[in-house]
C-alpha positions as CSV (number, residue, x, y, z in Angstrom):
1,M,-6.6,-75.9,33.5
2,G,-5.3,-72.8,35.3
3,K,-1.8,-72.3,36.6
4,I,-1.1,-70.7,40.0
5,R,1.3,-67.7,39.6
6,V,2.7,-66.4,42.9
7,H,4.1,-62.9,43.1
8,E,6.1,-62.0,46.2
9,F,8.4,-59.2,47.5
10,T,11.2,-60.9,49.4
11,T,14.4,-60.0,51.1
12,L,17.8,-61.6,50.2
13,D,17.2,-63.9,53.2
14,G,13.7,-64.9,52.1
15,V,11.6,-62.8,54.4
16,I,8.1,-62.0,53.0
17,D,6.4,-60.5,56.0
18,E,4.5,-57.2,55.6
19,P,6.8,-55.5,53.1
20,R,7.1,-52.0,54.5
21,W,10.9,-52.5,54.1
22,T,10.3,-52.1,50.3
23,F,9.5,-48.4,50.7
24,D,13.2,-47.4,51.0
25,F,13.9,-48.7,47.5
26,G,11.1,-47.0,45.6
27,F,9.2,-48.7,42.8
28,D,10.9,-48.9,39.5
29,P,8.2,-48.6,36.7
30,K,9.8,-51.7,35.0
31,M,8.7,-53.7,38.1
32,G,5.1,-52.8,37.3
33,T,5.6,-54.2,33.8
34,A,6.8,-57.5,35.3
35,I,3.9,-57.6,37.7
36,A,1.5,-56.9,34.8
37,K,3.1,-59.8,32.9
38,A,2.5,-62.1,35.9
39,M,-1.1,-61.0,36.0
40,G,-1.5,-61.4,32.2
41,G,-3.6,-64.4,31.3
42,C,-4.9,-64.8,34.8
43,D,-8.6,-65.1,35.1
44,A,-8.8,-65.1,38.8
45,I,-7.0,-64.0,42.0
46,L,-6.4,-66.4,44.9
47,L,-5.8,-64.8,48.3
48,G,-5.5,-65.7,51.9
49,R,-7.6,-63.9,54.5
50,V,-5.0,-61.5,55.8
51,T,-3.9,-60.3,52.4
52,Y,-7.6,-60.0,51.3
53,E,-8.3,-57.8,54.3
54,M,-5.3,-55.6,53.5
55,F,-6.0,-55.4,49.8
56,E,-9.8,-54.7,50.0
57,P,-9.5,-51.2,51.4
58,A,-6.4,-50.4,49.5
59,W,-7.7,-51.5,46.1
60,S,-11.5,-51.3,46.1
61,E,-11.7,-47.5,45.6
62,R,-8.8,-47.2,43.1
63,T,-9.4,-46.6,39.5
64,A,-7.2,-47.1,36.4
65,E,-6.2,-43.4,36.7
66,D,-4.9,-44.1,40.2
67,D,-3.1,-47.3,39.3
68,P,-3.1,-49.3,36.0
69,G,-3.5,-52.5,38.0
70,A,-6.8,-51.4,39.6
71,P,-9.2,-52.8,37.0
72,F,-7.5,-56.2,37.3
73,M,-7.6,-56.2,41.1
74,N,-11.2,-54.9,41.3
75,D,-12.9,-56.6,38.3
76,T,-11.3,-60.0,38.5
77,T,-12.9,-62.8,40.5
78,K,-11.2,-63.2,43.8
79,Y,-11.2,-66.5,45.6
80,V,-10.4,-66.2,49.3
81,I,-9.1,-69.1,51.4
82,S,-10.1,-68.6,55.0
83,S,-11.4,-70.6,57.9
84,T,-12.7,-67.5,59.7
85,L,-14.0,-65.1,57.0
86,T,-17.6,-65.6,56.2
87,N,-18.6,-62.4,54.4
88,A,-16.9,-61.0,51.2
89,T,-17.0,-57.2,51.2
90,W,-15.0,-56.6,48.0
91,R,-16.9,-57.0,44.8
92,N,-16.3,-60.1,42.7
93,S,-15.1,-62.0,45.8
94,E,-16.0,-65.5,46.9
95,I,-15.0,-67.2,50.2
96,V,-13.8,-70.7,49.4
97,G,-13.4,-71.8,53.0
98,P,-10.5,-73.3,54.9
99,Y,-7.4,-74.4,53.0
100,D,-8.0,-77.7,51.2
101,P,-5.6,-78.8,48.5
102,G,-8.4,-80.7,46.8
103,A,-10.5,-77.6,46.6
104,I,-7.5,-75.7,45.1
105,R,-7.0,-78.4,42.5
106,R,-10.7,-78.2,41.6
107,L,-10.4,-74.4,41.3
108,K,-7.4,-74.8,39.0
109,D,-9.4,-77.2,36.9
110,R,-12.3,-74.7,36.7
111,V,-10.3,-71.6,35.8
112,D,-9.1,-71.5,32.2
113,G,-6.4,-68.9,32.7
114,G,-4.0,-68.5,35.6
115,L,-4.8,-67.8,39.3
116,Y,-2.7,-64.8,40.5
117,V,-1.5,-64.9,44.1
118,S,0.1,-61.8,45.7
119,G,1.3,-61.9,49.3
120,S,-0.7,-64.4,51.2
121,G,2.3,-66.0,52.8
122,T,0.5,-68.7,54.8
123,L,-1.5,-69.7,51.8
124,V,1.6,-69.7,49.5
125,R,3.6,-71.9,51.8
126,A,0.7,-74.4,51.9
127,L,0.4,-74.3,48.1
128,L,4.2,-74.9,47.8
129,G,4.0,-77.8,50.2
130,D,1.2,-79.4,48.2
131,N,3.1,-78.7,44.8
132,L,0.3,-76.5,43.6
133,V,2.4,-73.5,42.5
134,D,3.3,-73.4,38.8
135,E,5.2,-70.1,38.7
136,L,7.1,-67.9,41.1
137,H,7.5,-64.2,40.4
138,L,9.9,-63.0,43.0
139,F,11.1,-59.4,43.5
140,V,14.3,-59.8,45.6
141,Y,15.2,-56.7,47.6
142,P,18.8,-56.0,48.5
143,I,18.2,-56.2,52.3
144,T,18.4,-58.9,54.9
145,R,16.0,-58.9,57.9
146,A,17.5,-61.8,59.9
147,G,14.0,-62.6,61.2
148,G,10.4,-62.7,60.0
149,T,8.2,-64.9,58.0
150,R,10.0,-66.7,55.2
151,L,8.7,-67.9,51.9
152,F,10.4,-71.3,52.1
153,G,10.7,-73.6,55.1
154,P,10.4,-77.3,56.0
155,E,6.7,-77.3,55.3
156,T,7.2,-76.2,51.7
157,G,9.3,-79.2,50.7
158,A,12.0,-79.5,48.2
159,R,11.5,-78.9,44.5
160,K,13.3,-78.0,41.3
161,W,12.5,-74.8,39.5
162,A,13.6,-73.5,36.0
163,L,14.5,-69.8,35.5
164,A,12.0,-68.4,33.0
165,D,13.0,-64.7,33.2
166,S,15.1,-62.3,35.2
167,Q,15.6,-58.6,35.3
168,T,17.7,-56.2,37.4
169,Y,16.2,-52.7,38.2
170,D,18.0,-49.4,39.0
171,N,16.8,-49.6,42.6
172,G,18.8,-52.8,43.2
173,V,15.8,-55.1,43.1
174,V,16.2,-58.3,41.1
175,Y,13.1,-60.0,39.5
176,L,13.3,-63.8,39.2
177,N,10.5,-65.7,37.4
178,Y,10.7,-69.4,38.0
179,A,8.5,-72.2,36.6
180,T,8.1,-75.7,38.0
181,V,10.2,-78.5,36.5
182,S,8.0,-81.5,35.8
């Protein structure tokens, strides 16, 4: 059975909207190592429609020479949760249909390794609400936004997490890897 591993860039106050605010901090190469670790062992990618439509043009033409994560993003099977998208334009993509926790559970059962989720805030909040997320990989940026889409809210419910790993980077970003507590 696969595990769902969620990777998010977040502000100190939990905002995960389109992360242009990350640009001011640069990208510490050690962050790439942590992201690669989150992707490691994942046999599929799970995305919401909005993130899929942002990632497809950004990643589909990249090669390993452009970005070491490009082969994973392009060659791995991508499952897209959407009630409106009907045609997958990015290779190795499959439209699952509207969000359905039962369909996600069946997908977890079908995939041997992990299911990697990046961004996809609406999807992630639904997964959290249905207790389907197994690991959180959060990159917390030293900035507050005061407004914007947040990772956690009333719909995500309450849950305990265990710290599995943490790192601090020279750009002020803190990586927090949490696993669910049974």
